[in-house]
C-alpha positions as CSV (number, residue, x, y, z in Angstrom):
1,M,0.0,0.0,0.0
2,K,1.3,3.4,-0.9
3,R,2.2,5.8,2.0
4,I,0.4,9.1,1.8
5,G,2.6,12.1,2.6
6,K,1.7,14.9,5.1
7,W,1.1,17.5,2.3
8,H,-1.2,15.1,0.3
9,S,-3.1,14.3,3.5
10,M,-3.7,18.0,4.2
11,F,-4.8,18.6,0.6
12,I,-7.3,15.7,0.8
13,A,-8.6,16.9,4.2
14,A,-9.1,20.5,2.8
15,A,-10.8,19.1,-0.3
16,A,-13.1,16.9,1.7
17,L,-14.0,19.8,4.0
18,A,-14.6,22.1,1.0
19,S,-16.9,19.5,-0.5
20,L,-18.9,19.2,2.8
21,T,-19.6,22.9,2.6
22,V,-20.9,22.4,-1.0
23,G,-18.1,24.4,-2.5
24,C,-18.9,27.6,-0.6
25,G,-16.3,29.8,0.9
26,T,-15.9,33.2,2.3
27,T,-14.2,36.0,0.4
28,A,-12.0,38.6,1.9
29,A,-15.0,40.9,2.1
30,G,-16.9,38.3,4.1
31,T,-19.4,37.4,1.4
32,V,-20.1,33.8,0.4
33,S,-18.7,32.6,-2.9
34,Q,-19.3,29.3,-4.7
35,S,-16.6,27.4,-6.6
36,R,-17.6,24.8,-9.2
37,T,-14.1,23.4,-9.9
38,T,-13.0,20.2,-8.3
39,P,-9.3,19.6,-7.3
40,Q,-8.9,17.3,-10.4
41,E,-10.3,19.9,-12.8
42,S,-8.0,22.6,-11.4
43,M,-4.8,20.6,-11.4
44,P,-2.1,22.0,-13.6
45,S,-1.3,20.0,-16.7
46,K,2.4,20.2,-16.0
47,P,4.6,21.2,-13.1
48,A,5.0,24.9,-12.4
49,P,8.4,26.1,-13.7
50,S,10.8,26.8,-10.8
51,A,14.3,27.5,-12.3
52,H,13.8,31.3,-12.6
53,T,11.7,32.1,-9.5
54,G,13.2,30.3,-6.5
55,F,10.1,29.9,-4.3
56,P,8.4,26.7,-5.7
57,G,9.1,23.5,-3.8
58,Y,9.3,25.2,-0.4
59,K,7.4,26.1,2.7
60,W,7.8,29.7,3.7
61,Q,7.1,30.9,7.3
62,V,5.6,34.4,7.4
63,V,7.6,36.4,9.9
64,A,6.1,39.9,9.2
65,I,3.2,41.4,7.4
66,T,3.2,45.1,6.2
67,R,0.0,46.9,5.5
68,D,-0.5,50.7,5.2
69,G,3.1,51.2,6.0
70,K,2.9,49.4,9.3
71,V,5.1,46.3,9.8
72,T,3.7,43.7,12.2
73,P,5.9,40.8,13.3
74,I,4.2,37.5,13.1
75,P,5.3,35.2,16.0
76,A,5.9,31.5,15.1
77,R,3.0,30.4,17.4
78,Y,0.5,31.9,14.9
79,D,1.8,29.3,12.3
80,V,1.3,31.6,9.3
81,Y,2.9,30.2,6.2
82,L,2.8,29.7,2.4
83,T,3.7,26.5,0.5
84,F,4.4,26.0,-3.2
85,T,5.0,22.5,-4.3
86,A,7.1,21.8,-7.4
87,N,4.0,20.3,-9.1
88,G,1.9,23.6,-8.8
89,Q,0.0,23.1,-5.5
90,F,-0.4,26.2,-3.4
91,G,-1.2,26.3,0.3
92,A,-1.5,29.1,2.8
93,N,-2.1,28.8,6.5
94,E,-3.4,31.5,8.9
95,P,-4.3,31.1,12.6
96,V,-7.9,30.0,11.7
97,N,-8.1,28.4,8.2
98,Y,-6.0,26.6,5.7
99,H,-6.3,27.8,2.0
100,S,-5.3,25.5,-0.9
101,G,-5.4,25.6,-4.6
102,I,-2.9,25.8,-7.5
103,Y,-0.5,28.4,-8.7
104,R,1.3,29.3,-11.9
105,T,4.5,31.2,-11.9
106,T,4.8,34.5,-13.8
107,S,7.8,36.6,-14.7
108,D,7.4,38.5,-11.5
109,G,5.6,36.1,-9.1
110,F,2.6,33.9,-9.4
111,T,-1.2,33.7,-9.9
112,T,-3.4,31.5,-7.8
113,S,-6.6,29.6,-8.9
114,G,-9.0,27.0,-7.6
115,I,-8.6,28.3,-4.0
116,A,-10.6,26.3,-1.4
117,T,-10.7,27.3,2.3
118,S,-11.5,25.3,5.4
119,A,-14.0,28.1,6.3
120,A,-13.9,28.1,10.1
121,G,-15.2,31.4,11.6
122,Y,-13.3,33.7,13.9
123,T,-15.1,36.1,16.3
124,G,-12.1,37.2,18.3
125,N,-10.3,40.5,18.1
126,D,-6.6,39.6,18.2
127,P,-4.9,42.1,15.8
128,V,-2.2,39.7,14.6
129,T,-4.8,37.0,13.9
130,L,-7.1,39.5,12.0
131,L,-4.1,40.8,10.0
132,A,-3.0,37.3,9.1
133,I,-6.5,36.3,8.0
134,G,-6.8,39.4,5.8
135,A,-3.4,38.8,4.2
136,I,-3.9,35.1,3.5
137,S,-7.4,35.7,2.3
138,A,-6.0,38.1,-0.3
139,F,-4.8,35.0,-2.3
140,N,-8.3,34.6,-3.9
141,S,-8.5,32.6,-7.1
142,G,-7.1,34.5,-10.1
143,V,-5.1,36.9,-8.0
144,H,-1.6,37.9,-9.1
145,A,1.1,38.3,-6.5
146,T,4.6,39.5,-7.0
147,A,7.4,37.5,-5.4
148,T,11.1,38.2,-4.8
149,V,13.5,35.6,-3.4
150,T,16.7,36.8,-1.8
151,G,18.6,33.9,-0.3
152,D,16.3,32.3,2.2
153,R,13.9,35.2,2.2
154,L,10.7,35.6,0.2
155,A,8.8,38.9,-0.2
156,V,5.3,38.5,-1.5
157,T,3.0,41.4,-2.4
158,V,-0.7,40.6,-2.7
159,G,-3.3,43.2,-2.7
160,S,-2.4,45.8,0.0
161,Y,-0.2,43.3,1.9
162,L,3.5,42.6,1.9
163,L,4.4,39.2,3.4
164,D,8.0,38.8,4.6
165,C,8.8,35.1,4.7
166,T,11.7,32.8,5.6
167,R,12.4,29.4,4.0
168,D,11.1,26.7,6.3
169,G,11.9,23.4,4.5
170,T,10.4,21.8,1.5
171,A,6.7,21.9,0.6
172,G,6.3,18.2,0.1
173,P,5.8,16.1,-3.0
């Protein structure tokens, strides 16, 4: 029997949860959206190219988020990160939900599509949690983000957010 890796297990769990919610998710504005694509339909036909960009194939821990000129450090206990597998799978974690889909590299970053979210609610008022939720939710399907890799650092700009990340191992198969 084939052993299922951690990344594959997380993707299956996110897909199962998304199917239980009948494809509905929450957008950054808090409205409900409905996705009609299945993970199989949204899979890339070939691996995302990685030679010219440097971020695919890795997990990136978000260490700071900048918005409106204010830099907020993100302590490790919040577990905010981005993953980009070599075969085009995208994942993003914030303190409440896990977001997954696919990505395609571009000349200056990447574009996401087929994003599904675990869709748990949050009624708290922790400013770091709220900032992380907003930043990760900005990776809606079809959104373009710019990305710059310098050594073990990744800077991603998406919407009005700048995520400063450090390489935190490989993203899985």
